[in-house]
ZADO-1210 file (C-alpha; in nm, 4 decimals, padded with zeros to 6 digits):
<atoms>
<atom x="24.1253" y="03.7473" z="09.9330" code="MET" pos="1"/>
<atom x="24.4016" y="03.8835" z="10.1867" code="LYS" pos="2"/>
<atom x="24.4343" y="04.1837" z="09.9441" code="LYS" pos="3"/>
<atom x="24.1477" y="04.2882" z="09.9712" code="LYS" pos="4"/>
<atom x="24.0954" y="04.2966" z="10.3326" code="LEU" pos="5"/>
<atom x="24.4678" y="04.4544" z="10.3215" code="LEU" pos="6"/>
<atom x="24.3357" y="04.7281" z="10.0985" code="GLU" pos="7"/>
<atom x="24.0476" y="04.7532" z="10.3196" code="LYS" pos="8"/>
<atom x="24.2299" y="04.8419" z="10.6184" code="ASP" pos="9"/>
<atom x="24.4571" y="05.0486" z="10.4427" code="ILE" pos="10"/>
<atom x="24.1962" y="05.2701" z="10.3380" code="PHE" pos="11"/>
<atom x="23.9993" y="05.3294" z="10.6891" code="TYR" pos="12"/>
<atom x="24.3100" y="05.4009" z="10.7989" code="LEU" pos="13"/>
<atom x="24.4164" y="05.6592" z="10.5148" code="SER" pos="14"/>
<atom x="23.9974" y="05.8046" z="10.6247" code="LEU" pos="15"/>
<atom x="24.0953" y="05.8220" z="10.9950" code="PHE" pos="16"/>
<atom x="24.4414" y="05.9826" z="10.9796" code="ILE" pos="17"/>
<atom x="24.2363" y="06.2616" z="10.7513" code="CYS" pos="18"/>
<atom x="23.9429" y="06.2680" z="10.9831" code="ILE" pos="19"/>
<atom x="24.2299" y="06.3112" z="11.2599" code="CYS" pos="20"/>
<atom x="24.4061" y="06.5651" z="11.0774" code="LEU" pos="21"/>
<atom x="24.1029" y="06.7989" z="10.9329" code="VAL" pos="22"/>
<atom x="23.9976" y="06.7980" z="11.3642" code="ALA" pos="23"/>
<atom x="24.3414" y="06.8980" z="11.4291" code="PHE" pos="24"/>
<atom x="24.3335" y="07.1814" z="11.2104" code="GLY" pos="25"/>
<atom x="24.0035" y="07.2430" z="11.3315" code="GLY" pos="26"/>
<atom x="24.1626" y="07.2660" z="11.6864" code="ILE" pos="27"/>
<atom x="24.3923" y="07.5059" z="11.5735" code="ILE" pos="28"/>
<atom x="24.1821" y="07.7373" z="11.3549" code="PHE" pos="29"/>
<atom x="23.9557" y="07.7567" z="11.6895" code="THR" pos="30"/>
<atom x="24.2315" y="07.8568" z="11.9297" code="ASN" pos="31"/>
<atom x="24.3218" y="08.1283" z="11.6936" code="LYS" pos="32"/>
<atom x="24.0348" y="08.2927" z="11.6638" code="ASN" pos="33"/>
<atom x="23.9525" y="08.2591" z="12.0545" code="LEU" pos="34"/>
<atom x="24.2879" y="08.4136" z="12.1393" code="ASN" pos="35"/>
<atom x="24.2032" y="08.7113" z="11.8834" code="LYS" pos="36"/>
<atom x="23.8666" y="08.7162" z="12.0635" code="LEU" pos="37"/>
<atom x="24.0503" y="08.7696" z="12.3849" code="VAL" pos="38"/>
<atom x="24.2909" y="08.9905" z="12.3103" code="SER" pos="39"/>
<atom x="23.9748" y="09.2235" z="12.0794" code="SER" pos="40"/>
<atom x="23.8135" y="09.2080" z="12.4606" code="LYS" pos="41"/>
<atom x="24.1050" y="09.2761" z="12.6934" code="ASP" pos="42"/>
<atom x="24.1563" y="09.5996" z="12.4442" code="ALA" pos="43"/>
<atom x="23.8477" y="09.7319" z="12.4639" code="VAL" pos="44"/>
<atom x="23.8106" y="09.6660" z="12.8574" code="ASN" pos="45"/>
<atom x="24.1064" y="09.8617" z="12.9001" code="LYS" pos="46"/>
<atom x="23.9870" y="10.2055" z="12.6662" code="ASP" pos="47"/>
<atom x="23.6899" y="10.1705" z="12.8865" code="ASN" pos="48"/>
<atom x="23.8684" y="10.1783" z="13.1812" code="GLU" pos="49"/>
<atom x="24.0574" y="10.4528" z="13.0854" code="ILE" pos="50"/>
<atom x="23.7795" y="10.6437" z="12.9566" code="ASN" pos="51"/>
<atom x="23.5878" y="10.6015" z="13.3206" code="LEU" pos="52"/>
<atom x="23.9018" y="10.7119" z="13.4818" code="VAL" pos="53"/>
<atom x="23.8739" y="11.0066" z="13.2564" code="GLU" pos="54"/>
<atom x="23.5893" y="11.0715" z="13.2694" code="ASN" pos="55"/>
<atom x="23.6395" y="10.9627" z="13.6797" code="LYS" pos="56"/>
<atom x="23.8904" y="11.2523" z="13.6607" code="ASP" pos="57"/>
<atom x="23.6533" y="11.4993" z="13.5076" code="ASP" pos="58"/>
<atom x="23.3493" y="11.4853" z="13.7338" code="SER" pos="59"/>
<atom x="23.4839" y="11.4315" z="14.0602" code="VAL" pos="60"/>
<atom x="23.7569" y="11.7317" z="14.2310" code="PRO" pos="61"/>
<atom x="24.0583" y="11.6098" z="14.3361" code="THR" pos="62"/>
<atom x="24.2292" y="11.6271" z="14.6859" code="SER" pos="63"/>
<atom x="24.4115" y="11.9141" z="14.5772" code="THR" pos="64"/>
<atom x="24.1494" y="12.0786" z="14.3836" code="GLU" pos="65"/>
<atom x="23.8995" y="12.0529" z="14.7481" code="SER" pos="66"/>
<atom x="24.1452" y="12.1888" z="14.9171" code="LYS" pos="67"/>
<atom x="24.1722" y="12.5057" z="14.7304" code="GLN" pos="68"/>
<atom x="23.7993" y="12.5247" z="14.7569" code="ASN" pos="69"/>
<atom x="23.8026" y="12.4837" z="15.1469" code="LEU" pos="70"/>
<atom x="24.0486" y="12.7431" z="15.1922" code="GLU" pos="71"/>
<atom x="23.8308" y="12.9560" z="14.9140" code="LYS" pos="72"/>
<atom x="23.5275" y="12.9331" z="15.1445" code="ALA" pos="73"/>
<atom x="23.7323" y="13.0401" z="15.4655" code="LYS" pos="74"/>
<atom x="23.8577" y="13.3332" z="15.3197" code="GLU" pos="75"/>
<atom x="23.5257" y="13.4367" z="15.2137" code="GLU" pos="76"/>
<atom x="23.4213" y="13.3570" z="15.5176" code="ASN" pos="77"/>
<atom x="23.6662" y="13.5486" z="15.6726" code="LYS" pos="78"/>
<atom x="23.5976" y="13.8965" z="15.4861" code="ALA" pos="79"/>
<atom x="23.2417" y="13.8317" z="15.5496" code="LYS" pos="80"/>
<atom x="23.2856" y="13.8434" z="15.9300" code="GLU" pos="81"/>
<atom x="23.5288" y="14.1625" z="15.9258" code="GLN" pos="82"/>
<atom x="23.3097" y="14.3528" z="15.7124" code="GLN" pos="83"/>
<atom x="23.0235" y="14.2311" z="15.9377" code="THR" pos="84"/>
<atom x="23.3157" y="14.3363" z="16.2261" code="GLN" pos="85"/>
<atom x="23.3716" y="14.6495" z="16.1028" code="THR" pos="86"/>
<atom x="23.0344" y="14.7647" z="16.1158" code="LYS" pos="87"/>
<atom x="23.0100" y="14.6407" z="16.4559" code="SER" pos="88"/>
<atom x="23.3014" y="14.8913" z="16.5443" code="GLU" pos="89"/>
<atom x="23.1010" y="15.1994" z="16.3777" code="SER" pos="90"/>
<atom x="23.1116" y="15.4946" z="16.6152" code="LYS" pos="91"/>
<atom x="22.7244" y="15.4787" z="16.5354" code="LEU" pos="92"/>
<atom x="22.7751" y="15.2147" z="16.8651" code="ASN" pos="93"/>
<atom x="22.9322" y="15.5359" z="17.0269" code="TYR" pos="94"/>
<atom x="22.6047" y="15.7340" z="17.0816" code="ILE" pos="95"/>
<atom x="22.3155" y="15.4341" z="17.0094" code="GLY" pos="96"/>
<atom x="22.1700" y="15.1593" z="16.7487" code="THR" pos="97"/>
<atom x="22.0272" y="15.3227" z="16.4587" code="GLU" pos="98"/>
<atom x="21.9584" y="15.6536" z="16.2507" code="VAL" pos="99"/>
<atom x="21.6260" y="15.7230" z="16.2993" code="LEU" pos="100"/>
<atom x="21.6085" y="16.0837" z="16.1097" code="ARG" pos="101"/>
<atom x="21.8965" y="16.1880" z="15.8637" code="LYS" pos="102"/>
<atom x="22.0963" y="16.5214" z="15.8590" code="TYR" pos="103"/>
<atom x="21.9432" y="16.7779" z="15.5866" code="SER" pos="104"/>
<atom x="22.0800" y="17.1205" z="15.4860" code="ASP" pos="105"/>
<atom x="21.8586" y="17.1681" z="15.2540" code="ASP" pos="106"/>
<atom x="21.5602" y="16.9089" z="15.2079" code="MET" pos="107"/>
<atom x="21.3520" y="16.9897" z="15.4529" code="PRO" pos="108"/>
<atom x="21.2185" y="16.6554" z="15.7045" code="SER" pos="109"/>
<atom x="20.9429" y="16.5960" z="15.8700" code="TYR" pos="110"/>
<atom x="20.9488" y="16.5919" z="16.2521" code="SER" pos="111"/>
<atom x="20.6448" y="16.4037" z="16.4299" code="LYS" pos="112"/>
<atom x="20.6571" y="16.5729" z="16.7442" code="THR" pos="113"/>
<atom x="20.5860" y="16.9653" z="16.5716" code="LEU" pos="114"/>
<atom x="20.3913" y="16.8291" z="16.2677" code="ASP" pos="115"/>
<atom x="20.6024" y="17.0372" z="16.0654" code="VAL" pos="116"/>
<atom x="20.8297" y="16.9373" z="15.7168" code="TRP" pos="117"/>
<atom x="21.1885" y="17.1451" z="15.8349" code="GLU" pos="118"/>
<atom x="21.5740" y="17.1762" z="15.8372" code="ILE" pos="119"/>
<atom x="21.7523" y="16.9314" z="16.0174" code="HIS" pos="120"/>
<atom x="22.0790" y="16.9934" z="16.0625" code="LYS" pos="121"/>
<atom x="22.1580" y="16.7141" z="16.3211" code="GLY" pos="122"/>
<atom x="22.1474" y="16.3833" z="16.3093" code="LEU" pos="123"/>
<atom x="21.9030" y="16.1619" z="16.5411" code="ASP" pos="124"/>
<atom x="22.0075" y="15.8296" z="16.7022" code="ILE" pos="125"/>
<atom x="21.8427" y="15.5932" z="16.8540" code="ALA" pos="126"/>
<atom x="21.9016" y="15.4819" z="17.2177" code="ALA" pos="127"/>
<atom x="21.7934" y="15.3077" z="17.5060" code="LYS" pos="128"/>
<atom x="21.7113" y="15.5212" z="17.7744" code="ASP" pos="129"/>
<atom x="22.0054" y="15.5073" z="18.0902" code="GLY" pos="130"/>
<atom x="22.2628" y="15.4099" z="17.7307" code="ALA" pos="131"/>
<atom x="22.5976" y="15.5313" z="17.8113" code="GLU" pos="132"/>
<atom x="22.6822" y="15.8239" z="17.5689" code="ILE" pos="133"/>
<atom x="23.0897" y="15.8016" z="17.4521" code="LYS" pos="134"/>
<atom x="23.3152" y="16.0418" z="17.2791" code="SER" pos="135"/>
<atom x="23.3840" y="16.0203" z="16.9181" code="ILE" pos="136"/>
<atom x="23.7695" y="16.1445" z="16.9797" code="LEU" pos="137"/>
<atom x="23.9568" y="16.2666" z="17.1808" code="ASP" pos="138"/>
<atom x="23.8691" y="16.6343" z="17.3118" code="GLY" pos="139"/>
<atom x="23.7920" y="16.8602" z="17.5869" code="THR" pos="140"/>
<atom x="23.4565" y="16.9912" z="17.7358" code="VAL" pos="141"/>
<atom x="23.3836" y="17.3188" z="17.5906" code="LYS" pos="142"/>
<atom x="23.0249" y="17.3759" z="17.7172" code="SER" pos="143"/>
<atom x="22.7478" y="17.1992" z="17.9153" code="VAL" pos="144"/>
<atom x="22.4084" y="17.3222" z="17.9219" code="TYR" pos="145"/>
<atom x="22.0436" y="17.2944" z="17.8688" code="SER" pos="146"/>
<atom x="21.9072" y="17.3961" z="17.5700" code="ASP" pos="147"/>
<atom x="21.5413" y="17.5252" z="17.4874" code="GLU" pos="148"/>
<atom x="21.4689" y="17.2927" z="17.1765" code="ARG" pos="149"/>
<atom x="21.7283" y="16.9265" z="17.2664" code="TYR" pos="150"/>
<atom x="21.7408" y="16.9644" z="17.6541" code="GLY" pos="151"/>
<atom x="22.0842" y="16.8671" z="17.8763" code="THR" pos="152"/>
<atom x="22.3763" y="16.9199" z="17.5786" code="SER" pos="153"/>
<atom x="22.6945" y="16.8623" z="17.6318" code="ILE" pos="154"/>
<atom x="22.9525" y="17.0727" z="17.4154" code="GLU" pos="155"/>
<atom x="23.2723" y="16.8636" z="17.2732" code="LEU" pos="156"/>
<atom x="23.5556" y="17.0471" z="17.0963" code="SER" pos="157"/>
<atom x="23.8347" y="16.8510" z="16.9087" code="TYR" pos="158"/>
<atom x="24.1061" y="16.8405" z="16.6899" code="ALA" pos="159"/>
<atom x="24.1295" y="17.0201" z="16.3514" code="ASP" pos="160"/>
<atom x="23.8038" y="17.2932" z="16.4220" code="GLY" pos="161"/>
<atom x="23.5856" y="17.0351" z="16.4723" code="LEU" pos="162"/>
<atom x="23.3034" y="17.0406" z="16.7560" code="THR" pos="163"/>
<atom x="22.9906" y="16.8191" z="16.8445" code="VAL" pos="164"/>
<atom x="22.7271" y="16.8419" z="17.0357" code="ILE" pos="165"/>
<atom x="22.5353" y="16.5758" z="17.2076" code="TYR" pos="166"/>
<atom x="22.2012" y="16.6275" z="17.3107" code="SER" pos="167"/>
<atom x="21.9394" y="16.4837" z="17.5175" code="GLY" pos="168"/>
<atom x="22.1213" y="16.3802" z="17.7722" code="ILE" pos="169"/>
<atom x="21.9969" y="16.3034" z="18.1534" code="LYS" pos="170"/>
<atom x="22.0819" y="16.5889" z="18.3695" code="GLU" pos="171"/>
<atom x="22.2808" y="16.4648" z="18.5827" code="ASN" pos="172"/>
<atom x="22.6004" y="16.5368" z="18.3960" code="VAL" pos="173"/>
<atom x="22.9425" y="16.5125" z="18.6295" code="SER" pos="174"/>
<atom x="23.1524" y="16.6621" z="18.2962" code="LEU" pos="175"/>
<atom x="23.2523" y="17.0281" z="18.3342" code="GLU" pos="176"/>
<atom x="23.4226" y="17.2718" z="18.1500" code="LYS" pos="177"/>
<atom x="23.7603" y="17.2151" z="18.0576" code="GLY" pos="178"/>
<atom x="23.7223" y="16.8574" z="18.1308" code="ASP" pos="179"/>
<atom x="23.9532" y="16.6754" z="17.9212" code="ALA" pos="180"/>
<atom x="23.7740" y="16.3121" z="17.7474" code="VAL" pos="181"/>
<atom x="23.9117" y="16.0861" z="17.5366" code="LYS" pos="182"/>
<atom x="23.7499" y="15.8299" z="17.3042" code="GLU" pos="183"/>
<atom x="23.5534" y="15.5862" z="17.4224" code="GLY" pos="184"/>
<atom x="23.4989" y="15.7636" z="17.7509" code="ASP" pos="185"/>
<atom x="23.1134" y="15.8220" z="17.8610" code="CYS" pos="186"/>
<atom x="23.0167" y="16.1354" z="17.8926" code="ILE" pos="187"/>
<atom x="22.6415" y="16.1230" z="18.0147" code="GLY" pos="188"/>
<atom x="22.3331" y="15.9069" z="17.9459" code="TYR" pos="189"/>
<atom x="22.0597" y="15.8987" z="17.7246" code="VAL" pos="190"/>
<atom x="21.7253" y="16.0927" z="17.8791" code="GLY" pos="191"/>
<atom x="21.5367" y="16.1930" z="17.6025" code="ASN" pos="192"/>
<atom x="21.5287" y="16.5432" z="17.7379" code="THR" pos="193"/>
<atom x="21.4573" y="16.7339" z="17.3943" code="THR" pos="194"/>
<atom x="21.1038" y="16.8996" z="17.3586" code="ASN" pos="195"/>
<atom x="21.1089" y="16.9062" z="17.0078" code="VAL" pos="196"/>
<atom x="21.1698" y="16.5297" z="16.9121" code="GLU" pos="197"/>
<atom x="20.9619" y="16.3487" z="17.2292" code="ASN" pos="198"/>
<atom x="20.7971" y="16.1720" z="16.9704" code="GLU" pos="199"/>
<atom x="21.0360" y="16.0226" z="16.7861" code="ASP" pos="200"/>
<atom x="21.1000" y="15.7912" z="17.0923" code="GLY" pos="201"/>
<atom x="21.4164" y="15.8139" z="17.2916" code="THR" pos="202"/>
<atom x="21.6784" y="15.8950" z="17.1006" code="HIS" pos="203"/>
<atom x="22.0138" y="16.1129" z="17.0744" code="VAL" pos="204"/>
<atom x="22.0337" y="16.4512" z="16.8745" code="HIS" pos="205"/>
<atom x="22.3721" y="16.5436" z="16.7643" code="ILE" pos="206"/>
<atom x="22.4827" y="16.8251" z="16.5943" code="GLU" pos="207"/>
<atom x="22.8697" y="16.8849" z="16.3999" code="ALA" pos="208"/>
<atom x="23.0514" y="17.2034" z="16.3128" code="TYR" pos="209"/>
<atom x="23.3759" y="17.2059" z="16.0902" code="LYS" pos="210"/>
<atom x="23.5278" y="17.6150" z="16.1628" code="ASN" pos="211"/>
<atom x="23.2132" y="17.6879" z="16.2754" code="ASP" pos="212"/>
<atom x="23.0330" y="17.5907" z="15.9789" code="LYS" pos="213"/>
<atom x="22.8019" y="17.2609" z="16.0251" code="ALA" pos="214"/>
<atom x="22.8310" y="16.9485" z="15.8272" code="ILE" pos="215"/>
<atom x="22.6863" y="16.6515" z="15.8653" code="ASN" pos="216"/>
<atom x="22.7641" y="16.4228" z="16.1995" code="PRO" pos="217"/>
<atom x="22.7216" y="16.0877" z="15.9803" code="LEU" pos="218"/>
<atom x="23.0694" y="16.1204" z="15.8038" code="SER" pos="219"/>
<atom x="23.2652" y="16.1270" z="16.1479" code="LEU" pos="220"/>
<atom x="23.0698" y="15.7569" z="16.2628" code="LEU" pos="221"/>
<atom x="23.1418" y="15.5496" z="15.9443" code="GLU" pos="222"/>
</atoms>
């Protein structure tokens, strides 16, 4: 009887030990798989972080790139301002604001006052009544006179055989023959004294000659 009880106790003890061993082995196996899974997730997350950084670099400019773009924009803006300033400093402003009627030595242009098409060897520049008319270069007064077509006129002689006649000036001209003028000096005031272009609005009519040959005055103003 005692022998049977002892054998029974040994059986249960052995069974208990086997169960413990199986359970212990299962725990070890589970821990190993869990560690592998965690390691795999860490690797994937790390790769994703790297990809996010790479994508971020591609889509968002760096501070250096932003600075370069800003400098480029400033340079372009400065160039535009210089172009605008150059345009505003054109010598056209010495006479008036804009060209009303261009110079033509071979193609007729229309005269509103005379209602005819004619050769126009001069340049008509719109100007405000009473505004200053300035000399486009350093020169000498060659003549002050009243032209039957273009009204009160001042003829200035410049270097290199260049002569420019300014017409449509108010009659009270203070300059006299032989007077020296500097570029930008006021030589008279807009008066629209012309008889053949008075319907074209207040303007100055100028003619230019190089060694007594007519040239386009606009070439001297640009």
